[in-house]
C-alpha positions as CSV (number, residue, x, y, z in Angstrom):
1,M,-41.0,-8.0,-14.0
2,V,-38.8,-9.1,-17.0
3,D,-38.2,-13.1,-17.7
4,T,-35.5,-14.5,-18.7
5,A,-35.0,-16.8,-22.4
6,R,-32.9,-19.6,-22.2
7,G,-31.5,-21.0,-25.7
8,A,-29.5,-24.0,-27.0
9,G,-27.6,-25.7,-23.7
10,G,-29.3,-23.6,-22.0
11,S,-27.1,-20.3,-22.1
12,R,-29.2,-16.9,-20.6
13,Q,-30.6,-15.2,-23.7
14,M,-31.2,-11.3,-23.7
15,T,-34.5,-10.6,-23.6
16,L,-36.1,-8.3,-26.5
17,T,-36.6,-5.3,-24.1
18,E,-33.2,-5.7,-21.7
19,T,-31.4,-5.5,-25.5
20,R,-32.4,-2.6,-26.5
21,G,-31.8,-1.0,-23.5
22,A,-28.7,-1.5,-23.3
23,Q,-28.7,-0.8,-26.7
24,A,-29.9,3.1,-26.1
25,T,-27.3,3.7,-23.5
26,G,-24.3,2.8,-24.6
27,A,-24.4,0.0,-21.5
28,P,-22.6,-3.4,-21.9
29,T,-25.4,-6.2,-22.3
30,M,-26.2,-8.1,-19.3
31,A,-28.2,-11.0,-18.7
32,L,-30.2,-11.2,-16.0
33,A,-28.6,-11.7,-12.7
34,R,-29.7,-15.0,-11.6
35,N,-29.3,-14.7,-7.1
36,G,-28.1,-12.8,-5.0
37,A,-24.1,-13.8,-5.8
38,E,-24.6,-13.5,-9.6
39,A,-26.0,-9.8,-9.0
40,L,-23.0,-9.3,-6.2
41,I,-20.5,-10.3,-9.1
42,Q,-22.6,-7.8,-11.9
43,L,-22.7,-5.4,-9.1
44,M,-18.7,-5.4,-8.7
45,V,-17.9,-5.4,-12.0
46,A,-20.0,-2.4,-12.8
47,Q,-17.9,0.1,-9.7
48,G,-14.5,-1.7,-11.7
49,V,-13.9,-4.6,-10.1
50,E,-10.8,-6.0,-12.3
51,Y,-9.7,-8.4,-9.7
52,I,-11.5,-11.0,-6.7
53,F,-8.3,-11.9,-4.1
54,L,-10.2,-15.4,-2.8
55,N,-9.7,-17.3,0.1
56,P,-12.0,-19.9,-0.2
57,G,-14.2,-21.3,2.3
58,T,-18.0,-22.6,2.8
59,D,-19.6,-19.7,2.7
60,T,-17.8,-18.6,-0.6
61,A,-19.4,-21.6,-3.2
62,P,-21.9,-18.9,-4.2
63,L,-19.6,-17.2,-5.5
64,Q,-17.3,-19.0,-7.3
65,E,-20.4,-20.2,-9.1
66,A,-21.7,-17.0,-10.2
67,I,-18.0,-16.6,-11.7
68,V,-18.4,-19.6,-13.3
69,A,-22.1,-19.4,-14.7
70,L,-21.7,-16.1,-15.9
71,G,-18.5,-16.3,-17.3
72,E,-20.5,-19.2,-20.3
73,D,-22.8,-16.9,-20.4
74,G,-20.6,-14.4,-21.8
75,Q,-20.9,-12.1,-19.1
76,R,-17.4,-10.3,-18.0
77,V,-16.4,-11.3,-14.8
78,P,-13.4,-10.1,-13.0
79,R,-10.6,-12.2,-12.6
80,I,-9.8,-14.8,-9.7
81,I,-6.8,-14.2,-8.2
82,P,-6.1,-17.6,-5.7
83,C,-5.1,-17.2,-2.6
84,L,-3.0,-19.6,0.4
85,Y,-3.7,-17.4,2.7
86,E,-5.8,-14.4,3.3
87,N,-3.0,-11.4,4.3
88,V,-1.3,-12.1,0.4
89,A,-4.4,-11.0,-0.5
90,L,-5.3,-8.6,1.5
91,A,-1.3,-7.3,0.4
92,G,-1.9,-7.9,-2.9
93,A,-5.1,-5.7,-3.4
94,H,-3.7,-2.6,-1.7
95,G,-0.8,-2.6,-4.0
96,Y,-3.6,-2.8,-6.5
97,F,-4.5,0.4,-4.9
98,A,-1.2,1.8,-4.4
99,L,-0.7,2.1,-8.0
100,T,-4.6,2.7,-9.7
101,R,-6.4,4.2,-6.8
102,R,-9.0,1.9,-7.9
103,P,-10.3,-0.4,-5.1
104,Q,-10.9,-4.2,-5.6
105,V,-12.3,-6.9,-3.5
106,V,-10.8,-9.6,-1.2
107,V,-13.1,-12.3,-0.6
108,V,-12.1,-14.3,3.1
109,H,-14.2,-16.9,5.2
110,V,-16.0,-15.9,8.2
111,D,-14.8,-14.8,11.7
112,V,-11.4,-16.9,10.8
113,G,-10.8,-16.1,7.8
114,T,-11.2,-12.2,9.1
115,Q,-8.5,-12.8,11.7
116,N,-5.9,-14.4,9.0
117,L,-6.1,-10.6,7.5
118,G,-3.6,-10.0,10.0
119,G,-1.4,-7.0,10.2
120,N,-2.4,-6.1,7.0
121,V,-5.8,-4.5,7.8
122,H,-3.9,-1.8,9.6
123,N,-1.7,-1.7,7.2
124,A,-4.2,-0.9,4.7
125,Q,-6.0,2.2,7.6
126,R,-2.7,3.3,8.2
127,G,-1.6,3.0,4.4
128,R,-5.0,4.3,3.1
129,G,-5.4,1.8,1.4
130,G,-8.8,1.0,-0.8
131,V,-9.8,-2.5,-1.1
132,V,-13.3,-3.7,-1.0
133,I,-13.2,-6.6,2.1
134,L,-16.4,-9.5,1.3
135,A,-16.2,-11.9,3.6
136,G,-18.5,-14.2,4.9
137,R,-21.1,-14.8,8.0
138,A,-22.9,-18.6,9.4
139,P,-25.9,-19.2,7.1
140,Y,-29.1,-17.8,9.6
141,T,-31.5,-21.0,8.6
142,L,-31.6,-24.6,10.2
143,D,-33.5,-25.9,7.7
144,D,-33.7,-26.6,4.3
145,T,-33.4,-23.4,2.7
146,P,-30.7,-23.4,0.3
147,G,-27.9,-22.1,1.8
148,S,-28.9,-23.2,5.3
149,R,-26.8,-24.6,7.9
150,S,-24.7,-28.4,6.8
151,G,-21.8,-28.6,9.3
152,A,-20.7,-28.0,12.8
153,I,-18.5,-25.0,11.5
154,H,-21.6,-23.2,10.4
155,W,-21.8,-22.7,14.8
156,Q,-18.7,-22.6,15.9
157,Q,-17.8,-20.2,13.6
158,E,-21.0,-17.5,14.4
159,Q,-19.6,-14.9,16.8
160,L,-21.4,-12.5,18.5
161,D,-20.1,-9.1,16.5
162,Q,-18.1,-10.7,13.1
163,I,-17.3,-6.4,12.4
164,G,-15.9,-6.1,15.5
165,I,-12.8,-8.3,14.4
166,V,-11.7,-5.0,12.4
167,R,-13.9,-2.4,13.4
168,N,-10.8,-0.6,14.2
169,Y,-9.5,-0.5,11.3
170,V,-11.8,0.2,8.6
171,K,-14.1,3.5,7.2
172,W,-17.6,1.2,6.6
173,A,-18.5,-2.2,7.9
174,S,-22.2,-3.5,7.2
175,E,-24.0,-6.8,6.6
176,L,-25.2,-7.5,3.6
177,P,-28.8,-8.8,4.7
178,R,-31.0,-8.7,1.5
179,T,-30.7,-9.0,-1.6
180,D,-32.6,-6.1,-2.4
181,T,-29.9,-4.0,-0.7
182,L,-27.1,-4.9,-2.7
183,R,-27.6,-2.3,-5.0
184,D,-27.0,0.6,-2.8
185,L,-24.9,-1.1,-0.5
186,I,-22.2,-2.2,-2.8
187,P,-21.7,0.9,-5.3
188,R,-21.4,2.7,-0.9
189,A,-19.2,0.5,-0.3
190,F,-16.4,1.0,-3.7
191,Q,-17.4,5.1,-3.3
192,I,-16.0,5.3,0.6
193,A,-13.1,3.1,0.2
194,A,-11.8,5.4,-2.4
195,A,-12.8,8.6,-0.6
196,E,-10.0,10.9,0.7
197,P,-8.7,9.7,2.7
198,A,-9.0,6.2,1.5
199,G,-9.1,3.2,3.2
200,P,-10.3,-0.4,3.7
201,V,-14.0,-1.4,4.5
202,Y,-15.8,-4.5,5.0
203,M,-19.1,-6.6,4.0
204,M,-20.3,-9.7,5.0
205,I,-23.0,-11.8,3.3
206,A,-24.7,-15.5,3.9
207,R,-25.2,-18.2,2.1
208,E,-28.9,-17.8,2.0
209,V,-29.2,-14.3,0.3
210,L,-26.6,-15.4,-1.6
211,R,-28.8,-18.2,-2.9
212,E,-31.9,-16.4,-3.0
213,P,-33.3,-16.2,-6.7
214,V,-33.4,-12.7,-8.3
215,E,-35.1,-11.4,-11.0
216,G,-31.7,-9.3,-12.5
217,V,-29.7,-6.1,-11.2
218,T,-29.8,-3.2,-12.2
219,P,-26.6,-0.6,-11.5
220,L,-27.1,2.5,-10.1
221,P,-24.8,4.4,-12.7
222,A,-20.9,5.0,-12.0
223,S,-20.9,9.3,-12.8
224,R,-23.9,8.9,-9.5
225,I,-21.7,8.2,-7.0
226,R,-18.0,8.8,-6.8
227,P,-15.9,9.5,-3.9
228,P,-16.5,13.3,-3.1
229,V,-14.6,15.8,-4.8
230,T,-11.3,16.8,-2.1
231,P,-11.0,20.3,-1.0
232,T,-8.3,23.0,-1.8
233,G,-6.8,24.8,1.3
234,A,-8.6,28.0,2.1
235,P,-7.6,30.9,0.1
236,A,-6.5,33.0,3.2
237,E,-4.6,30.5,4.7
238,I,-2.8,29.4,1.6
239,E,-1.5,33.3,1.7
240,Q,-0.9,33.4,5.4
241,L,1.6,29.7,5.1
242,A,3.3,31.7,1.7
243,E,4.3,34.4,3.5
244,W,5.6,32.3,6.6
245,L,7.8,31.1,3.6
246,A,9.1,33.5,1.8
247,D,10.7,35.2,4.7
248,A,11.4,31.7,6.6
249,D,15.5,31.4,7.0
250,A,15.2,28.2,6.6
251,P,12.4,25.7,5.7
252,L,11.7,22.4,5.8
253,A,8.9,20.3,4.5
254,I,8.3,17.2,6.0
255,P,5.9,15.2,3.4
256,G,4.3,11.3,4.5
257,L,2.1,10.1,1.8
258,T,2.0,12.7,-1.0
259,G,3.3,10.7,-3.2
260,H,0.6,8.0,-3.8
261,H,-0.1,11.1,-5.7
262,P,1.8,11.7,-8.3
263,E,0.7,14.8,-9.7
264,A,1.4,16.0,-6.2
265,V,5.1,15.3,-6.3
266,P,5.6,18.2,-9.5
267,E,3.8,20.5,-7.8
268,L,6.2,19.8,-4.6
269,V,9.2,20.2,-6.0
270,A,8.5,23.2,-8.0
271,L,7.5,24.6,-4.0
272,A,11.0,23.3,-2.7
273,E,13.3,24.6,-5.8
274,L,11.9,28.4,-5.6
275,L,12.4,28.3,-1.7
276,G,15.3,26.8,-1.7
277,M,13.5,24.7,0.9
278,A,14.7,21.4,2.1
279,V,12.4,18.0,2.2
280,G,12.9,15.4,4.6
281,G,11.5,13.0,6.5
282,P,10.0,9.3,7.5
283,R,10.1,7.1,4.7
284,G,7.0,6.4,2.5
285,P,6.3,6.7,-1.6
286,V,8.5,8.7,-4.0
287,N,7.3,12.9,-2.6
288,V,10.1,14.1,-4.2
289,P,12.7,12.0,-6.5
290,S,15.8,10.5,-4.4
291,S,18.4,12.4,-5.9
292,H,17.3,16.3,-5.9
293,P,19.5,18.3,-4.4
294,L,16.5,19.8,-1.7
295,S,16.3,16.2,-0.2
296,V,18.0,15.6,2.8
297,G,16.2,12.2,3.3
298,M,15.4,10.7,6.9
299,L,15.5,14.1,9.3
300,S,18.1,15.1,11.7
301,A,17.6,16.4,15.5
302,E,19.7,19.5,14.3
303,R,17.9,20.5,10.9
304,L,14.6,20.2,12.7
305,A,15.4,22.4,15.0
306,S,16.6,24.8,13.2
307,S,14.1,25.3,10.9
308,D,11.9,28.0,11.7
309,V,9.3,27.4,9.3
310,I,7.5,23.6,9.4
311,L,5.1,22.3,6.6
312,L,4.0,19.1,7.5
313,L,2.0,17.1,4.2
314,D,-0.1,14.3,4.6
315,V,2.2,13.0,7.2
316,D,1.2,10.7,10.4
317,V,4.8,10.9,12.7
318,P,6.4,14.0,11.4
319,W,9.3,13.3,14.5
320,I,9.6,11.2,17.3
321,P,9.4,13.8,20.9
322,S,10.7,12.3,22.6
323,A,14.2,12.0,20.2
324,M,14.5,15.3,18.6
325,Q,12.0,18.6,18.7
326,P,11.6,21.9,16.6
327,G,12.2,24.9,18.0
328,P,9.9,27.1,19.9
329,A,9.8,29.7,18.2
330,A,8.5,28.0,14.4
331,K,6.0,28.1,12.7
332,I,4.3,24.7,11.7
333,A,2.3,24.3,9.5
334,Q,0.0,21.4,7.5
335,I,-1.9,20.5,4.8
336,D,-3.8,17.4,5.1
337,I,-6.7,16.3,3.9
338,D,-7.4,14.5,7.4
339,P,-5.5,17.4,9.4
340,L,-6.7,15.9,12.8
341,R,-5.8,12.8,12.4
342,Q,-8.7,11.3,13.6
343,T,-8.3,7.9,13.8
344,I,-4.9,8.2,15.9
345,P,-6.6,8.8,19.5
346,L,-2.8,11.2,20.4
347,W,-1.4,12.9,18.3
348,G,0.3,15.6,19.8
349,F,2.5,17.3,17.7
350,P,2.0,21.3,17.3
351,V,0.5,22.9,14.7
352,D,-0.1,26.7,14.4
353,L,-1.6,26.9,10.8
354,P,-4.0,23.4,10.2
355,I,-5.4,23.8,6.4
356,Q,-7.5,21.1,5.6
357,G,-6.8,20.2,1.5
358,D,-5.8,18.0,-0.7
359,S,-2.1,18.8,-1.7
360,A,-2.3,18.2,-4.9
361,K,-4.5,20.9,-5.7
362,T,-3.3,23.3,-2.6
363,L,0.3,22.8,-3.5
364,P,0.2,24.9,-7.1
365,R,-1.6,27.2,-4.9
366,L,0.8,27.7,-2.7
367,R,3.8,28.6,-5.3
368,E,1.4,30.3,-6.7
369,A,1.1,32.9,-4.2
370,V,4.5,32.2,-3.1
371,E,6.0,33.5,-6.0
372,R,3.2,36.9,-5.8
373,L,6.2,37.8,-3.1
374,A,8.8,36.8,-5.4
375,T,10.4,40.1,-4.8
376,P,14.2,40.5,-5.9
377,E,16.1,40.7,-2.2
378,R,13.7,37.1,-1.7
379,R,15.3,35.4,-5.0
380,R,18.2,36.3,-4.1
381,R,18.3,34.5,-0.5
382,W,16.4,31.4,-2.0
383,K,18.7,30.6,-4.7
384,H,22.1,31.3,-1.7
385,R,19.6,28.2,0.0
386,R,19.1,26.1,-3.3
387,D,22.8,26.1,-4.0
388,R,24.1,25.6,-0.3
389,L,22.1,22.4,0.3
390,A,23.2,21.6,-3.3
391,D,26.8,21.3,-2.0
392,E,25.9,19.7,1.3
393,R,24.1,17.4,-0.6
394,Q,27.4,16.8,-2.9
395,R,29.3,16.7,0.1
396,R,26.7,14.1,1.7
397,D,27.0,11.6,-1.7
398,D,30.3,11.6,-1.9
399,R,31.0,10.3,1.4
400,Q,28.6,7.5,1.4
401,A,30.2,6.7,-2.2
402,Q,33.4,6.7,-0.4
403,E,31.9,4.2,2.8
404,A,30.8,2.0,0.3
405,E,33.7,1.8,-1.7
406,A,35.3,0.7,1.9
407,A,32.6,-1.9,2.2
408,R,33.4,-3.4,-1.5
409,E,34.9,-6.7,-0.2
410,Q,33.4,-6.8,3.2
411,R,32.0,-10.6,4.0
412,P,29.2,-10.7,5.2
413,I,27.8,-8.7,2.4
414,S,27.9,-4.9,4.0
415,L,24.4,-3.3,4.1
416,R,26.0,0.0,1.8
417,W,27.9,-2.1,-0.3
418,L,24.4,-3.9,-1.3
419,G,22.5,-0.1,-1.2
420,E,25.3,1.2,-4.1
421,V,24.3,-1.6,-6.0
422,L,20.8,-1.9,-6.2
423,A,21.8,1.9,-6.8
424,N,22.9,0.2,-10.3
425,T,21.0,-2.2,-11.0
426,V,17.2,-1.8,-10.6
427,P,16.0,0.2,-13.2
428,D,14.2,3.8,-13.1
429,D,11.1,2.2,-13.9
430,A,11.0,-0.5,-11.4
431,I,8.6,-0.8,-8.4
432,V,10.5,-0.9,-5.2
433,V,8.4,-3.2,-2.9
434,D,10.0,-1.5,0.8
435,E,9.5,-3.6,3.8
436,M,13.3,-3.7,5.2
437,V,12.6,-2.6,8.8
438,T,16.3,-1.9,10.2
439,S,18.0,-2.1,6.7
440,G,16.1,0.5,4.8
441,G,17.9,3.6,6.7
442,V,21.4,2.6,5.1
443,I,20.2,1.3,2.1
444,H,18.0,5.3,0.8
445,N,21.0,6.9,1.7
446,Y,21.8,5.2,-2.0
447,L,18.6,3.8,-3.7
448,R,17.5,5.8,-6.3
449,R,13.2,6.1,-7.4
450,D,12.9,9.4,-8.7
451,E,9.8,8.7,-10.5
452,P,7.0,8.8,-8.8
453,G,4.7,5.8,-7.9
454,T,8.3,3.1,-8.4
455,L,8.3,3.5,-4.4
456,L,5.9,1.0,-2.3
457,Y,5.5,1.3,1.3
458,A,2.7,0.0,3.4
459,S,3.4,3.3,5.5
460,G,1.8,0.5,8.7
461,T,3.8,-1.5,11.3
462,G,2.3,-4.3,10.3
463,L,4.6,-6.6,8.9
464,G,4.5,-9.5,6.1
465,W,2.4,-6.8,3.7
466,A,5.6,-6.7,0.4
467,L,5.8,-9.9,-0.9
468,G,1.1,-10.0,-1.1
469,A,1.6,-6.7,-2.5
470,A,4.0,-6.9,-5.2
471,I,1.6,-9.4,-6.5
472,G,-1.0,-6.4,-6.7
473,A,1.2,-4.1,-8.5
474,K,2.7,-6.7,-10.7
475,L,-1.2,-6.6,-12.0
476,A,-1.7,-3.3,-11.9
477,E,2.4,-2.8,-13.7
478,P,2.8,-5.8,-15.7
479,S,5.1,-4.3,-18.0
480,R,7.7,-3.0,-15.2
481,D,10.5,-5.0,-13.2
482,V,8.9,-5.4,-9.4
483,I,11.3,-5.8,-6.9
484,V,10.5,-6.6,-2.6
485,L,13.3,-5.4,-1.0
486,C,12.5,-7.4,2.9
487,G,14.3,-8.3,6.0
488,D,14.4,-11.8,6.9
489,G,11.8,-11.6,9.2
490,S,9.3,-9.3,7.2
491,F,10.1,-11.9,4.8
492,V,8.6,-14.8,6.8
493,F,5.7,-12.6,8.3
494,G,4.7,-12.0,4.6
495,S,3.5,-16.0,4.1
496,P,5.5,-16.6,1.2
497,V,4.8,-20.4,0.0
498,A,1.4,-18.7,-0.5
499,A,2.5,-15.8,-2.4
500,L,5.4,-17.1,-4.2
501,W,3.2,-19.3,-4.8
502,G,0.3,-17.2,-6.0
503,A,3.2,-15.1,-8.0
504,Q,3.1,-18.7,-10.1
505,Q,-0.4,-19.1,-10.5
506,A,-1.8,-15.6,-11.2
507,Q,1.8,-14.7,-13.8
508,T,2.7,-11.8,-11.7
509,P,6.4,-12.8,-11.3
510,F,8.8,-10.0,-9.4
511,L,12.0,-11.0,-7.5
512,T,12.6,-10.5,-3.8
513,I,15.9,-9.6,-3.1
514,V,16.0,-10.7,1.3
515,F,18.2,-9.1,3.8
516,N,19.0,-11.8,5.7
517,N,20.6,-10.9,8.8
518,G,19.4,-14.0,11.4
519,G,17.0,-12.6,13.2
520,Y,14.3,-9.6,14.9
521,N,17.3,-6.3,14.4
522,A,13.8,-4.1,15.3
523,S,13.3,-6.6,18.3
524,K,16.6,-6.3,19.6
525,M,17.3,-2.3,19.3
526,P,14.7,-1.6,21.9
527,V,16.2,-4.0,24.7
528,Q,19.5,-1.9,23.6
529,Q,17.9,1.3,23.6
530,L,16.0,0.7,27.0
531,F,18.6,-1.1,28.7
532,P,22.0,0.6,27.7
533,G,23.2,-0.9,30.3
534,G,21.8,-3.9,31.4
535,A,22.3,-7.7,31.1
536,S,21.1,-8.6,27.2
537,M,23.9,-6.2,26.5
538,R,26.5,-7.0,28.6
539,L,26.6,-11.3,27.8
540,D,25.1,-10.1,23.9
541,Q,22.7,-12.6,24.8
542,Y,18.8,-11.0,23.0
543,P,16.6,-14.2,23.6
544,G,13.6,-14.9,21.2
545,V,15.4,-12.4,18.1
546,R,18.0,-14.4,17.2
547,W,17.6,-17.7,14.7
548,P,21.0,-19.7,14.5
549,T,19.6,-22.1,11.6
550,P,17.6,-20.7,9.8
551,P,15.8,-21.4,6.8
552,D,16.9,-22.1,3.2
553,Y,14.8,-19.1,2.3
554,A,15.8,-20.1,-1.1
555,M,15.3,-23.7,-0.7
556,L,11.7,-22.6,0.7
557,A,11.3,-20.3,-3.2
558,Q,12.6,-22.8,-5.6
559,S,9.7,-25.4,-3.9
560,C,7.1,-22.7,-4.9
561,H,8.4,-22.7,-8.7
562,A,10.3,-19.6,-8.1
563,Y,13.9,-19.1,-8.9
564,G,15.9,-19.1,-6.0
565,E,19.4,-18.1,-5.4
566,R,21.9,-18.0,-2.2
567,V,24.6,-15.2,-2.0
568,E,27.1,-14.7,0.0
569,D,29.9,-12.9,-2.1
570,P,29.9,-9.3,-2.2
571,A,31.1,-9.0,-6.0
572,E,28.9,-11.7,-7.0
573,L,25.9,-9.4,-6.2
574,G,25.7,-7.8,-9.7
575,A,25.3,-10.3,-11.1
576,A,22.9,-12.5,-8.8
577,I,20.7,-9.0,-9.5
578,E,20.4,-9.5,-13.3
579,R,19.8,-12.4,-12.6
580,G,17.2,-12.5,-10.8
581,L,15.8,-10.0,-13.4
582,A,16.5,-11.7,-15.6
583,R,13.9,-15.0,-14.4
584,V,11.3,-12.4,-13.8
585,R,11.4,-11.3,-17.3
586,A,11.0,-14.7,-18.5
587,G,8.3,-15.1,-16.5
588,Q,9.2,-16.8,-13.0
589,A,9.5,-15.4,-10.1
590,A,13.1,-15.0,-8.3
591,L,14.1,-14.6,-5.3
592,L,18.0,-13.9,-3.4
593,D,19.0,-14.5,-0.3
594,V,21.4,-12.1,0.6
595,I,23.5,-13.0,3.7
596,L,24.3,-10.1,6.0
597,S,26.3,-9.8,9.1
598,P,24.2,-11.6,11.7
599,I,22.6,-9.6,14.3
């Protein structure tokens, strides 16, 4: 046992034994933790935690005290990012992970705080967001044990299965029942969160454990608890796929989350350029530069049906079977760290050659295998295909430019004109956080995102992600502009008061552009699809989806210390975006409420 000494003023001093040990290992000096909360914070720091996204409650008091006490002692502690609402906290940690691949911590209050994480738990699961969620639990004890029950809520908030709230969505969950388990459980949580496919983990801990006295904690060496090394696809299967691609007449790659690892992007580009292979599919991160001649954007039924070799890369839903299908003779291959999609009960997409592997590692091997098959005749065919796809892309770009120009003066503002203006005003290195929903299909025809890591997308369907994610993105990349593009529905879902106020508190200013079409277009469209001749379409009535008197989003932003502006004149759109960016660069969050045609 090592005792701690106290110096003048009550500050803790390093013991001689501890100081010598730290000097010998080169590790940062660490005073002994006095209780479970201090041990927990020290273990988080050892795992590389820089930020705790905190929504406090009655159970978080020991953690709050530990942060202050350790800081007073000169210890390194995570920075607290105050969050008025829990879904903003989780989106913030997810946004940070998307750019850094380093899990951070979200702290919430027992069962009700866990429930307030809402749809962003789903987004962290589907978007492979490595996040560690720490929740309190109702105290165990009724007596005078430190941390015992002290209010009625400590009975009301105890659930039969608190972990069950998130069990379907997290990779791993555990209660932290004793201080002597923290040393092993905390590193395991971070290891699992970061392991591919990354995702959220959940822990809960009672106040008594956080208050329990301890005599220091020794973190495990980080080198011994790293995430597993990801695999490269099996050589024989890579060779087989290379032969298919080399002889294909119309190869097609459909990437999903490949761009989460920026090093995979140039490898996919190189393979596509070698073969003259079209690349397209669902929205997501930058998988290939959007201006690349081989990028075909969203898939059409015609392109899918005419492709004879299809390569699926890290994609959940490559196409909608009821809307389009590959040809019956098409050969379909898959490269994915999780080719079985084990968390999706019904997947149902045919795959002739599933290859389990890290696409960033497997794509270079595949390109090398294709290169070995590159006869002069094959190279001529590949070049002809490249040229044809480039011509097709140029015609499409010319047509879209003409459509945008035709809509230049349209009022309300046209999506095409908005897309054209965004393409000309959003900096190439800015980080765009996309939650446009139904507007995104048009906007992405214009918006150029060529640099890997400059487009963040939840990759799930829980609306209300982008605003919080922008806070995390700005923490990860403070020198870059961060721009949220979102529908008015997803803006409201994102707890804008909490998010905009949080940006001011955390000094993470970002620009939000609200696509205001006055309602839930995503909820109107299914009515039209399912009842094309129904009463709703005849009478132009869609209950619950239109907002005749929407909130004043610009004024809402101003109430949260942000700059807010309503934009109705298409001629003012570019200047308004520049004004918003200027405010952000000066340190103030900004919002533009862009008025579009009502749904």
